[in-house]
C-alpha positions, 0 to 999 in steps of 0.5 A, a space after each residue: 500500500 502506498 501512502 503520502 501525508 504531504 509531510 514526508 511520512 515521518 513517524 507514520 505507522 501502519 496496522 491492520 484489522 487482522 492479527 494474521 497480517 502486518 504492514 512494514 514501514 514501507 507499506 509492504 503487507 505480509 502474512 504474520 504466520 502460516 494460515 489457510 484462507 477459508 474463502 475466495 476473497 479476503 478484505 483487510 482494512 489498513 490504517 495509517 496514523 500519525 502519532 504527532 498529529 493523531 491523524 488517521 487514514 484508512 484504505 481497503 485491500 481485497 485479496 482474491 484467493 486462487 485454488 491450489 491444483 493437485 497433481 492428479 486433480 484429486 486427493 489421494 485415496 485414504 488420506 486424512 485431512 492435513 493439519 490446517 486444511 480447510 474442510 468445507 462442504 459448501 462455498 458458504 460453510 466455515 469450519 472455524 474449529 479444526 481437529 488434528 490427527 496424530 498417531 494416537 488418534 484425534 487431539 484438540 488443536 491449540 489455536 482457533 481459526 481467524 474468520 475473515 470479515 463477512 461483507 454485507 451490502 447495505 440497502 439490500 432488498 432481500 428477501 429476508 432473512 437472508 443467509 450470510 454464512 454457515 458455521 459448523 464444527 466437525 464434532 457435529 458428527 459425534 454429538 448434537 451441537 447447538 450454535 448461538 451468536 452474541 454481540 451488538 446486533 444479536 443480543 445487544 441493541 440494535 437487537 436481532 439484526 442477525 440470528 443463527 439457526 441453532 441446529 444447522 449453524 446458518 447465520 442470517 441478516 433479518 433486515 436491510 443494513 445502513 452503513 451510515 447508521 453502523 459500518 461494522 458489527 463484531 459478533 461471537 459464535 458459540 458451540 455447546 452440546 445439548 447440556 449447555 457444555 462448551 464444545 468449542 471456544 467462541 469465535 469472533 465474527 466481523 461483519 462489514 457493511 459494504 457502502 452503496 452510493 445512497 447519499 447526496 453531497 450536502 453543502 454546509 451552507 446553502 449561501 456563501 458570501 465572499 468578496 474580492 477587490 476590483 482589478 484583482 489579478 487571475 488566481 486571487 483567492 475568493 472563498 471556499 465552499 465545502 460539501 460533505 457526503 455521508 457515504 464512505 469517503 474511502 470509496 468513490 461513493 463519498 469522493 466529492 468533486 466541485 464545479 461551477 455551473 453558472 455565473 451571473 452576470 456573464 460580464 466582462 467574461 462568462 468565466 470570471 471564476 474557477 473552482 478547485 474540484 477537490 478542495 472547493 476553493 474559488 479563485 479568479 481566472 480572468 482579469 477585468 473585475 470593475 466594481 463600477 460596472 459589476 458590483 456583485 456576482 452570483 455563482 452556482 456551485 455543484 458538488 458531485 460524488 463518484 469522483 465527479 462522474 455526472 452519469 453515476 454520481 449524485 449531485 447538489 448545488 449551493 449559491 456563492 455570492 461574490 461582492 466586488 469591493 471598491 478600491 480608489 481607482 477614480 478621482 472625484 470630478 466636478 460636474 461643472 467647472 463654474 458654479 454661480 449661486 446667489 446667497 442671502 446672508 449666512 447660508 450654505 452652498 452645495 457643490 456637486 461632484 461626481 466620483 465613480 468610486 463612491 457614487 455607484 456603491 453608496 458606501 458612505 464613510 469610505 475613504 475612497 469616496 471621501 473628498 476634501 475640498 479647499 478654496 484656492 483663494 487664501 484672502 477669503 479663506 476665513 469666510 468658508 469651510 467644508 463638511 462631509 457630504 450628507 448624500 451621494 454626489 454632494 459636497 457641502 461648502 459652508 460659510 465659516 463667517 457671516 458675509 455682509 452685503 455692506 462689506 462684500 457683494 460678491 466672492 470669487 473662489 477656486 475650489 479643489 477636491 481630492 480623495 482622502 485615500 490615494 489612488 490605487 497603484 497603476 492608475 494614471 489619472 490626476 487625483 484632484 479636480 478644480 472648479 471656479 465658484 462665484 458667490 453673489 451676496 443678496 442684501 436682506 433686511 437685518 435686525 437693528 442691534 444695540 452696540 452696548 449690550 448689556 448697558 450698565 449705569 450707576 445712580 442713587 436710589 430715590 431719584 424723582 419721577 421724570 429724571 433722564 437716566 440715559 439714551 439707549 439707542 440701536 444701530 441699523 446695519 442696512 446702510 443702503 436702506 432708508 429705514 426708521 427705528 422705533 423703541 419700546 419696552 419689552 421687560 420692566 418688572 417694577 414699571 419704573 422706566 419709560 423710553 422715548 420711541 424715537 430716540 431711545 431716551 430713558 426716564 424714570 416713571 417712579 421712584 427707584 427703591 434699592 430695597 425693593 424685591 425687584 432688585 437683585 444684588 443692587 441691580 435693576 434690569 430692564 429689556 428694550 426692543 428696537 424694530 425697523 420698518 423694513 419688509 419684513 420688519 426686523 427687531 433686536 433687543 437690548 438689556 439695561 442694567 441700573 446699579 442703585 447706590 444706597 442712601 439712608 432712607 430707612 429708619 432702624 426697627 427694634 428687635 424683639 417686639 415682645 419679651 419677658 422679665 421677672 418682677 424682681 430685678 437682677 434676675 434676668 435682662 432683655 437683650 435688644 438689637 435693631 434691623 435696618 433695610 439700608 446697607 453700610 454705612 447707613 446702618 449701625 452702630 445704633 444708639 438705644 435710649 428711653 424717651 423722657 415722656 412719659 416719666 414712668 418709663 425712665 423711672 421703671 426701666 433702664 438700658 445698658 449698651 453692650 456694643 454698637 448693635 446690642 443693648 440690655 433692657 432691665 428693671 430700675 426699681 426693686 419690684 414691679 407688679 406682674 403684667 404686660 407693659 409697653 416700653 418705648 425705645 428710641 433707636 438711631 442709626 449712623 447714616 448721614 443724616 442719621 434716622 431714628 425710630 421710636 419702637 415699642 416692646 411689649 414686656 411681660 413681667 411675671 413672678 419667677 422661681 429660683 431659676 429665673 423662669 416665670 411660674 404658670 400662675 405668674 404667666 397667667 397673671 402676666 397675660 392680664 387675667 385677674 382673680 375674678 376672671 380666673 374664678 369665673 372660668 372655673 365656675 363655667 367649667 364646673 357648670 359644664 361638667 354638672 350638665 354632662 352628668 345630669 344628661 347621663 343620669 337622665 339617659 340611664 333612667 329613660 332606658 330603665 323605664 323603657 325596659 319596665 314598660 315592655 311586655 313579658 311576651 310581645 303580641 307577635 310571640 304569643 303562643 296561644 291559639 290565634 287565628 292567623 290569616 295566611 291567604 283568603 280568596 273568599 266567595 261572594 258577598 253572601 259569604 261574608 255574613 258572620 260575626 267576627 266578634 266571636 273570633 276576638 279575644 275579649 278584654 274582660 272576663 265578665 261575659 264569660 262568667 255570665 255566659 250560659 252553658 253551651 258553646 264558649 271561648 275555650 282559648 281563654 285562661 280558666 278562672 280559678 285559684 292559682 297553685 303555688 309553685 316551689 320557689 327556685 333557689 338562686 343557686 340550686 345545688 346540682 343534686 336538686 336539679 332533677 327534683 326541681 324539674 319533676 316538681 315543676 312538671 307535676 305542678 304544671 300538669 295539675 294547674 289548669 290555668 297554666 298554658 297550654 290550656 287543657 280544654 276543648 278547642 273550637 277551631 271553627 264556629 258558625 253560630 248557634 241554632 244549627 238544624 243538625 243535632 249534637 254529635 255528643 248524643 252519639 254513643 258507642 255501641 254496647 252490643 258486645 259483638 266487637 272485640 277491642 283487645 287488639 288495641 293492647 298490641 298497638 303500643 303505649 300510645 293506644 293504652 288509654 283507648 284499650 283500657 276504655 274499650 277493652 276492659 270488660 263489662 265492668 268498665 
């Protein structure tokens, strides 16, 4: 066998799947020992493997065995089988177990035969079971032998793929084989006697499934994407397509070959690409790839097994999309050499260029189509700038500074454009292009503007109304237009200012006060509008800031307004200060003093100066009655001229404890409540509590009376026999002639006592003496409960006045004078013919009736 691993075959080792054959390092296959081949052909698998890369390669070697010819054409008579000679009755019969003969008779051979592999073609159509081979032992002539097989495919999953006739030793395959599912099977054949004793050693059987071309090549991907630069030379690698065949790769069934079926478009040639038939590498085969003409090719690739034989092999196809990538082989060009475009104010100018490299692909951002434009006139370079294009075939030129019609009415530019990336090698073209640009500036109405914005002025607060502060005027930049500017207020929070609509003179409309809430950091801010009468009109705004200088226009205020002090001096004092809305130098130090009028103020109080901002107020006398006193104090600031203010502080004088704190009673007294007022408040509280108590007692009494008047049994709960009307449909008016008074319960008992014998109301309480029931103890003893119940039961049974009343009940009464006779005159028959003894058998409920009628003549 010959093998080449493309690396010199260094370290490659060979081995076979049979112990009877070996392979030398040069690939020579030889028999390891003397052997007999028991079939007409022998198939071996030779494996070459590299210990370093762990790669393995296999090939199949098939030997055809030739028969040895005898001298006489037959075996000599009376000769025994030679040792190792194959004894075979049929072409498919194997004798793996051999016996040797010697002078002393038969003896067991020391080693067993090695059975060559059994080849089974896949996808066989049967019929099944299909015989593969027959295995037998030459001892079957002496004893009965039973054969069996074990292994994967027999007694291991997949089960029962192979079976064997236990008597004849014929082995069968039971269904079609699939090499892609399993390529080989390893079984063991066993021979035992009828008692299960081993007769021969187990023999290994190798079954190989012969591959059939039943699988098409399958591409890993149905669509392959690749790219190649335009202008690439022939032989440039593009991509690789790969297809796999599930059939045996060592045979033609699994050997895949590739070819290109179609190419779309077929420009500039129908064979722009070729493919390596074995590896699937796609390379360029012709020159002329131009992205500006053809951006993409679609190539249909076919993979065929059987080494590419289209008559016998199976095929499959895939699509290869080859994109031609851009290289910088075209410089940008202006569509026109001269551009004229009028511009109004600060606008942008669109310069149109044509670059084949970028206009046909639309790949924004590529350096191949990114142009750099520069004006060629340096004196006006500061007015213009360039930006990246926002779409294909455009270059944006912008004004870096606003152009002014009054300064320049036209501009002349020479613009140059070039690619950011250099041109590809071999391109004999200029890499840049130029164009002349004429820009005419059109005059437009521009808004007036204030030269000084924001404008700051300083003045003292308190200037009178109508004072002229400043002139806040605007300038109209349109020198060639005769326009008038008008002024107006846009923002004046305190409404302190007026502006002249013609000349912009600003005057005061009210007194400016620095202490106002509209002042922030001593600055008042107002905004004014200047508008022209152009078409369309334009306007501009300006801000005027007024810094107000403080003057001494606010007198100081005494703090605090209220205080508390003990009625005796030397216990505590009141710290006082002042607050002034002005700022330095019109605030402190302050002067605190008591007025001379009324004289009691200086008599009772005194002020001690602490510093320029604080002083202390205290009692001058030894004792002052508790109460609230208004103490006037004169506070003077240090302004020029100084201002003073007489403020009143409310001082609560109260008795104090040892810590100098006012007591609760003292605080009340200091609040102005006398003893009479306190007594009146306490009396009101007592009266209110008394009224609440009387109301609660009255509610309790009313609830008790309501329970006392309530009946023991409500009329609805009365269990005596009353007529309850549930439903009445009634007849005519003639049926309504009955006396309802007979059905009503009388309110008195006189008519009952005076009634003649006959029909009477029987649902009334009988008149008679009421028995005395035993008095139930408050807490009865548990042992007396039974006696108490029995006594109460006997009393109830003997009391005719206790409900329910034991008397005849009349359920319906239709008046007196009935034409029918009384049913009371009917008596029971006394003939004696009737026997009432059977009433004794009816139970205790009929015992009374049995006693009445079954007692005999004496009853």
